[in-house]
N, C-alpha and C positions, 0 to 999 in steps of 0.2 A: 735658897736651894743648897743643900749640903752636897758639894761635889764629891766628897769622899764616899758618901752613901751611894751615890749613883755609879761608882766605879764597878764595872762588871755588868751593869744593867744596860739593856739595849731597847730603844723604842723603835718599833717597826710595824708594818702592816701585818694583820693576822691572816694566815693562810687558811684556805678552805679545809685543808688536811688537818688543821688544828681545831676543828669544830668541837671535838671532845673536851679539850682544855677550856674552850670558851663556855661550853655547857656546864662543865664542872664548877667553874668560877661563879656562874650565875646561880647554880644550885646552892653553893655554899653561902653566897651573899644573901639569898632569899630563904635559907634554911629549909631546903627541900630534900627530903630523904628519898631513897629509891622506891620505898613502899608507898609513898604518898601519891594519891591520885586526886588532886584538887586544883584550885585555880593557879596556885604557884607553880605546880608542875607543868600545867598547860602553858603558863607564861614563859617558862624556860624553854619548852619545846618550840614555842612560837619564835622566840628571839634567836634560837639556834639556826633557824632558817634564814636569818637576816644577814649572815656573813657574805653570802654570794652577791646580792644586789647592793649592799651597803659598803661604805668605806670603813673598815674595821681597823682600829689602831690599838696597839698594846705595848706594855712594858714587859720585857722578858728577863728572867734571871736564869742563866744557863739553859736557855730554850724552854723554861717553864713560864707560862703565861701568868702574870701576877696582877696586872691591872689592865682594864680594857674599856673601850668606848666604840660605839657604832654610829655612823651618820647615814641615814637613808635618804635617797633623792625623791622629794615630793614637790607638789605645787599647792599653793593656797591662793584663795581669792581675797585680796585686801581692797575693799571698796571698789570692786570692779576691775582691778588690775591683777593679772595672774603673775605671782612671784614664784621664782624657784625657792624652795624651802629645804633646809637641812634638818631632818628629823633625828634628834639625838635619842639614843636608846642603848640598851645593853651595857649600862655603866656599872662598874664594880671593881673593887680592889680587895685582895686578901688582907685581913686585919693586921697581920704581922708586918705588912708593907705600908700600912696607912700612916698618915701624918707626916709624910716626907715630900709632899707636893707632886706625887706621880700623876694623880688624876688632874690636877691643875695644869700640868704640862701637856697631858693628852688633850684636854679641852682647848688649850691655846692652839695647839697644832691642828686640831680638827676645825676650829673656827677660821684659822688661816686658810685651810684647804677649801672650806665653804666659800670664803671670799674669792679665792681664785676661780672657783666654779660658778661664780655669779649667784650664789645662794645668799642673798642679803638679809634673810630672815631665818630664824631657827625656832623650832617648837620642841618641847619635851614634856613628858608626864613626870611631875616631881614626886619623888619618894621622900623628899625633904624640901619644903618650900624655902625655909631660911637658908639652907645650903646653896640652892641654885640662885637665890636672890643675891648672895654674895658674889656669885660668878657672872651676874649681869642679866639674868632672866627675870621676868616678872609675870604675874598672873594676867592672862588675857581672856580667859573664858571661865564661866561657871557651868555647872550641870545640875539639873534638878531631877531627883528621883521621886516618883509618885506612886501611890497605891489607891486604887479605886475599888470600892465594894461592888458586888454584882448588882445590888439594888440601885446603884448610882450611875450605871451605864446608860449612855444616851440612846434614844431611839428616834432617829431623824426620819421625817416623812415629807414627801413633796420635794420637787426640784432636784431629784436624784434620778436621772434617766439612765445612768450607766449601770455597770455591774462589776462585781469582784470575782476573779478567778484565781484559784491556786495553781501555781506554775512551778517548774523546776528551779532549783537554786541557781543554775547557770544561765537563766533567762537573760538575754541582753537588754530587754526592755527596761529593767531596773536601772541599768547603767545610763541609758538615755535620760530617764526621769531625773536621776540624781545629778547628772551633769548640768541639766538645765537649772535645777535647784541651786547647785553649788556656784554657778556663775552669776547668780543673783543674790547670794548671801555672803555677807562680809565675814572674813576669818575662816571660812570653811575650806576643808581639803578638796582640791580638784583631783579626783581620784584617777590615777593612772593604773596600769595593770598591777603594779606592786601594791598600791594602796588597797585595791579590791582584794588581793590575796591576804593582806594583813588584817582586813576588817573582820573576818570570821575564821581565820586560820585556827585549826584545832578545836573549833567550837561549833561544828556542823551537826552534832548529834541532836536529833529531834527538831532541828531548825527547819522552818517552813517559810515559804514565800507566797504572798498573795498580791495581786496587781489589780488596781482599779482601772477599768476601761470606760470611756464615754460611750454614748449610744452610737457613735461612729467608729467604735472599736479602737480609739486612740488611748494609749496608756497615760494616765495623769497622776498616778500615785502608786506606792507599793508599801508593803508591810512585811518585815522579817519578824517572825514570832515563834514562840514555843508554848505548848500546853503541857504542863507537868504538875502532877500532884494537886489537881484542882485549882491551879493558878495559870493565868494567861500572862505570858511574859512578852512585852513589846520590846524587841531587840533594836528595831529601827523602823521609823515610819516617816516617809517622805511624800509630800503631796504638793501639787502645783497650783491648786485652787481650792476654794471652799467646797465645791461639789465632791472632789476627790477625798477631802478630809472627812466629810460626813459619810461618804460611802464606805471608807475604811473603818470608821467607828461603828457603823451599822454591822459590818462584818464581825468586828470584835464582840459587839453586843449579842450577836447570834449565838455566842458560846455561853450565854448566861446560865444555861442548865448544866454546863460542864464544869464551871469554875466558881469560886467564891470571891476571888480577887483578880484584878488586872494590875500588873506592875510594869513600869516603864521608866525610861530616862530620856531627857531631851534638853535643849537649850533653855535657859531661864526666861527668855522673852517669849517662849511659847506659852500662851495663857490657858493651860490645860484646865485648871480649876474653874476659871471664869466661864469657859465655854460649856460647862456642865450645868444642868438644871439644879442639881445638888452639888454645890461647890465645896462642901465641907469634907475634903479628902485629905489624906496624909501626904505631906510633901517635905522633902529635905533638900536644901541647897548647899552645894560645896564647891570650892575652887576646883578647877579641872586642869586644863593645860596652861603652860607658861610659854612665853615667847621672848625672843631676844633679837634686836637689830644687830646684824653681823658687821655691816658696813654702812655708816650713816650717810655718806655721800651717795653710794650706790642705791640705797633704799629711797632716799629723798628724791632722787632724779626720776624714779618711777612713780612716786606717790601722787595720787589724783587729788590734789588740793582743790577745794571748791571756792567759788566766788573770788577767783584770783584777780588781783588788781595791782596797780603800781605800788608795791609795798616792799618794806625791808624788815627782816627779822634777824636778830643776833642771838644765837644759842650757844651758851657755854656748857659743854657736855663733859661729864666725867664717866669713865668706864673703868671698872676694877681689873679688867684683863687685857683689853686691846688698846694699844697705844694710838692706832690710827683713828680711833673714835674719841680720843681725849683732846680737847681744845675748843676753839671757837669757830663756829660755822655761821657764816653770814649768808642769808637767803634773800635774794632780791629778784623780783619779777619785773621784766621790762614791759613796754607798752604792747608788745605782741604776746604777753602772758607767758613768756618763756622764763623758766627758773634758772638763775645763775647762782652757783654756790662757791663761796670763797672759804678756804680752810686756813686757819692760823694756829700753830701750836701754842703760842703765847699770845693772849688777847691784847690788842692795842688799845681797845676802848673798854671802859668799865660797864657801859650800859649793856642792856640785853637781859636775857633770862637764863638763869642757872638751873640745870637739872641733870639727873643721872640718865644713863642709857636705859635703865629699867623704866624710869618715868616716861622717857620719850617713846619707848615701845608701847606701853599700855595706853598712852595718850593717842598715838597715831593709829592704833588699832581700834580706838573708840571704846575701850573697856571702861576707862574713866575719863571724864572731861577735863579740859585745861582749868576751868574754874574750880572744880573740886580739888584737883591736884595742887592748885595754888592755895586754896583754903587750908589744906592740911600740911602746907609747908614743903611739898615736894617740888614746886616750882617757885623760884624767887625772882622777882623782877617787876617791871612797870605794869600796873594793872591794865593800862590801856592796851598793852601788847598781848595780855591774856585775852582780852576781848577780840583782838585780831585773830589769835589762834582759834577761838571759838567759831569765828566766821570761816576760817580756812579749812578746818578739819571736819570731814563728814561725820554725821552723828549716828550712823547705823551700828548697833551693838554687834560684837563678834559672836559667832556661833561655831562651835567645834565639838563633835562627839565621836570622832575616830579615836582609835587607840593603836599605838605601834610600839 
């Protein structure tokens, strides 16, 4: 860090009264003009609302905001345990101030605050995967976009005793359905009021909501959708069982005379194509959100290891930003299956497994398995201990489709 360069610059929280500066920086970074009415403009408007609920931090040059970051308070389900999560967003620096470590220092300070707040995991949507990997984040979820022709839409018959009703967007039933889904699905956002606000903020034009009810009038699934220009857009579909899934798809298929295509997004382990009679649909898969363990000890103490036995693991972890995550962590379970963690800055013993914070994150969220990570050189150590990790870590793949 060039101390001379930082002379006259101040790092401090961004005030709500400085929202215009926050918005202007976002518009510049994402090259949005005042005349543009598109996704980027909507994104800037959405992020401008985040100053109030989030922890916004910035660098100022004579009260001019020149670099910024926002951390939003969320929760996520990791293998059945609800973790407090710091959602990073609103990241940007004016180009004339780039290359001097301003964003690096903002990230470090934000991660320190997350740790103090008990947010031991952080998520973000990467505008540059290589950049955030260098800062300790790693890919934890993929998303699949699909397109189905009207002639490929399913028409399910039998064993569907319920019905679908269109309801208002503010219906509370969707929240109950989603909450039950989220608490059973690894990696998923457990939506609080802020998360629901963020889900479709600035995007409610033509948005509709349909709910599937059983024959006992119990809501078991919902569908956010749009019908525009002879296309049916599935914005979000959540169901709790097979009957609700079939009922919602029958509702979509009932639009066959109005649309030529159905387009949607979902998690990659959702077998959309396989469940269709004609599975030859268009699909694209891409990395989506990245995650980062903020505090190794805090995260591991909450982590629901499976098949726990009297075992000891030694992890040599490297972290490019956080000193408290760099070192040797000895994990030992006693006969009562209680986990005890010992931390040493300098390892006393050479044995153990060496890995980065990025690798630890993607492994514990079950995006990639210990065996795979070992095969590609991301984990180095005793193969027998890799097998132990395979036994200890749940194998449910993560699912995340929120955006903030």
